[in-house]
N, C-alpha and C positions, 0 to 999 in steps of 0.2 A: 679681537681676534674675529668675531663672527662678522662685523661690519667689512672687515678686510677681504674676507673670503667670499662673501655672498654679494656684496653690491659695490657697485663703483661710485662709493658716495664719499664726499667731502673733497676729493682731490680732481682735478681737471688738468689732463696733460696738454700745455700749449706751448709748442716750439721747444719742447724738451724742458719746460719749467713748470714748477706745481703751483697752481693758482686755484687759493680756496675759494668755493662758491657759497654763496649765502643759502642758509636755509629757511625754507618756508614750511609752515605746517598749518594744515587745516584738517578739517573732519565733518561727517555727518552722523546725525541719530540715526540707527535703524529703526525709526518708528513710522510707517506708511511706506510711501513710495517716493522714488525720486521724480519729479514732476519737470516739466520744462521749465518752470521758473529756477528749480534748483540747478538744473544742467545749464541753463544759460547765464545764471548768477553765480555759479561756483565751478561745477564739474568742467565745462567747456574751457573756462579760464585756468582750472589746473592743468588741464592736458597742454595750453599753450605755455605754462611755466617748465614743462619737465626737463627740457634742455638746457636751459640757462641757471636753474638753480638745483641744490639738493633738497627734494621734495619728500616730505613726509605726510602722509594722508591716512588718517584713523577713520576706523569705523568706529565712533564713540558710545559704544552701547553701555557704560557705566551710567552716561549721563540719562539715558532713557529710563533708568529705574525711578525718577522721581515720579513716574505715572507708573500704575500697576500695569504689567505686561503679561501676555498668554506666552508661556515658556516655549512652547513648540513654534510659535509664529514669530517670536523674538529671535530665535537660533536661523530660522529660515531667511527672516529679513536682513539679518547682519551679514549672512553668508551671500545673499543675493547682491547686496549694496558693494560689497568688497569685489565681487564678479563685475559688477557695472563698472567700477573703478577701471579695471583691467579692459574690459570689453570698449571702454568709451577711448582707450588709447594712452592710459598710464603704464608703463612699462614696470612690472613689479622686480625685474632685475637691476633697473637702473635708479628706482625710486622705493620707498618702503610704503606699502599698503598693509594695514595690520588691523587687529581687534584691539582695542584699548583695554579690555579686561583681561587680555594676554600678557599684560605688562603691569605686575602688581605694584611698581614704582609710581604709578599715577595715583592710585588711593593712598599710598605712602606718603609721598609729597604733598598731596592736598591736606592730609591731617596736620603736617607741617606748615604749611602755609595758613591753615585755619588759626594757627596760634599766632600768626603774624597779620592776620586781617582784623579789622574793627568793626563792631556789631553796626556801628553808624555808617560805615561803607556799605555793608550789605542790605541793609534797609532802605538804602537809597537806589538800588538797582531798579531799573524800571521793569525789566522783564519778570522780576519775582513778582512786582505788584500785578502784572497782568495775567502771570500764570496762576497766581494764588487765587485770584477771582474767579478762575474757570474750573479749580480742582474741588470743590466742595469742602469737604471735611479732611482731604487729604492733603493739606499744606503742611509736608514734612519739612524736616531739617535739612534734608538732601536737596531740596528745592530753594530753602535759602541759603545753603554754602554751595551751590551750583557753581558761582563765579570763581570759588578757589580751587575746584576739579578743573575747570576750564585754565586756569592759571596755571595749575600743574602741567597739563598737557602742553602747554606752550614752553613753559620754562625747563622742561625735562630734558628737550633736545636741543639746548641753547639755540633756540629760534631767533632768526634775524627779522623776519617779516611774517605777518599774518594778513591773508586776505580778509577784508572785513568789508561790511555793507552797514547801512545805517543804523540798523538794529543791534549790531555788533560792536559797534564803537565803544560803549561804555563797558562791556567786558574786556577790552583791550586795555583800557584806560585802568580799571582797577588792576590788572595783571602787573601794568608797567609800575603801578604804585606799591604793590606787595614787593615786586621784585627790588626797585631802590632801597626800600625799607629795609629788606633782608641785608641787601648789599652794604649798607650803611652801618650795619652793626658787625658783619663779618667778613668784609671785602668783597672782593669781584668775584663773586659765586655765580650768579646768573648774568645772561645777555639781557639788555633791555630791548625787548621787540618793538619794531616799528610797524604801522599800517601799512598794507601793500593795496593801492587802489587799482583795481583792473582797469585796462584801457578800454576795453569795451564790454558789454552787457547792461543791458537795461534792467529796471525794476519790473519784473512782469506781473501784470495784475490778472485777477480772476476772469475766466472767460465768461462767467454770468454775473459777476459784480465787479466791472472794471474800476471802481474806486478803492477796491480792498486788494491787497497783495495776493498772488497764486499761494495756496497754501496746499499740503497733502492732507490736513486734517479736515478740509471742506467736507461737509456732509452731502454736497451735491458734487457726484463724479463729473458732471458737465463743467464745473468750474476751472478743473486742472486736465492737463495731459500728463500720463504717466509715460515715461521714457521706454516702458515696455507695451505701451498700446499697438493693437494692430493698427496697418495703415487706415482701414475703413473706418476704425473707431476714431481716429484723430483727424480724419476729414468731416466726420460727423460733428465731432465736438467743435470743430473750427466753424463749420457753418451753422451752428447752433449759437454761437458767440454773440452776446448781447452787444447791438451797436446803437442805432438812434433812428429816427424817423426821417432823417435828412438823406440825400442822397449823394451829394458831394463829397470827396474823400479828401478832406484837409487834416492837417497834423496841428491840434490843439486840445489844451488841457481841459476846455470844457466840453469835449468830444471824446471822453475816456476810452469808450469802447473802440473806436476807429484809431486813435492813438494807439492803443496796446496792441491791435493787430500791425499796424506799421512798424512799432517797436521791435515786436517778434521778427517780422520780414527782415528788418534792418541787420539784428543779431545774427541771422543765419545768412544774408548775402552780402553783409560788411559794405553795403552801399551807402552813399550818403541819403538823408531824409529827403533832399531835393531831388535827386536821381528818381527815386522812388516815387514821389508824388508827380513827376513829370510822366513816369510811365504808366500811372493809373489816372491820369486826367483824362476826365469825359467818360470813365469807366465806373461801373457800379460795384455795391458792397460785394455782391456775388462772386465778381471776377478777382477782388482783392481776396477775398477768403480762399477762393481756389489755389490760388499762387501762394497764400501763407501755408495751407496744409500740405501743399506739395514740397516746398522747401524741408518743412519738418519732417515729413514721411522719408524724403531722400536723405537726409543726415542721420536719422534714428536707424534706418534698416540696416546698415553694416553694423552699427552697434548691437541690434537685437540679435543679427546671426551670429556674432561673436559672442554674445552671452549664451545663446543656445549651445554651442560648441563647447564653451568653457563648463557649462553645467554637467554637460554628458561625461566629461574628463575629471571624474572625482579625484582620481590618485593625484593629477598634476595640480589640481587646485589646493590639495590638502598639502603638497610640497612647498607650494609658494606661501601658503599661511605658516607653515613651521619656518621656512626660512627668514620670512618677514619678520615673525615674531621673535625669532632669535636676535636679529639684527637691532630691532626696535629695544629689546631688553638690554644689549649690550650698551646702547648709547644712553639709555635712561640710567641704568644702574651706574654708569660711570660719573653721571651728575649726583646721583643719591649718595655715593660714596663721598663725594667732597662735601655734600649738604650735611651728612652724618659726622664727618670729621670736624667741620667748623662747629656743628652744635654740642659736639663733646659726647656723642653717643659712643658706646663701647663697639670696637670693631669685631666682626666674626672671626673666631679662632679657626684656623684651617689645619 
């Protein structure tokens, strides 16, 4: 009922016919900030998908609990990220933007999927090995079973496509394995999701260490650009970006600093690398950095203005949160009822 009342989800009217659109699911953790890398690698692409697919974008706050969080800060960051989804251009009336923790079925299905996931599969996950090496004594069970919660996120909504980067392919593979295993036992319960590879969007590197991916956990704030950084801050960070001692602007893997700046510029302008190189032929690094900073500032400015506007309208944002939570719960519970019936769990007595 909620889905039909609150969202134009799942059906598209084309010449009087109902055409089912495919479902795309993705999300971000509310830890740290949304960086330039997150924007170009995910959020900007999500906005481009919103008209052609039924999009469900979560603020996956339960995932963030594998690391100890400061409660007030986590609440603020989660709300800020949801508002940024909207400010960037995702329409919460047409798509679903919601907090993962507002849908209990995520944790419920994760437990079920734990029982259909093998220890060996989880122990081979690269991300567990990397994160556990950085968390000292806090190598908790949640960090180990993180992939099953991610699988629950995806499978709850009968997802067709999942936008993935190189560091997420393994998680989608295990999701597919778990879903196929469950379906082999109980029939056609889950859709088997396919990867969605974005048509554009480079791997954005740190401004201070251009051989490493830009990260919101970088201890050096000059290594990343925050989506809410003021224009003068953005320009300063770009001008401080590490390049090299050469003067010629070339696009080459052995010149990672310059290559990264050109990649950023290309993502914003959508011009070919050849066109960009022609434009800056005979010019210096300073001119390239100025141009890169300007295209970032120009695109971020309306997003920042919309974010500030939404932040002030608490009642409106709260109404969106409530509406989207209801819709997400409706869809998730629909899947969970099917799962419980297949498993033989007793139904609720009304």
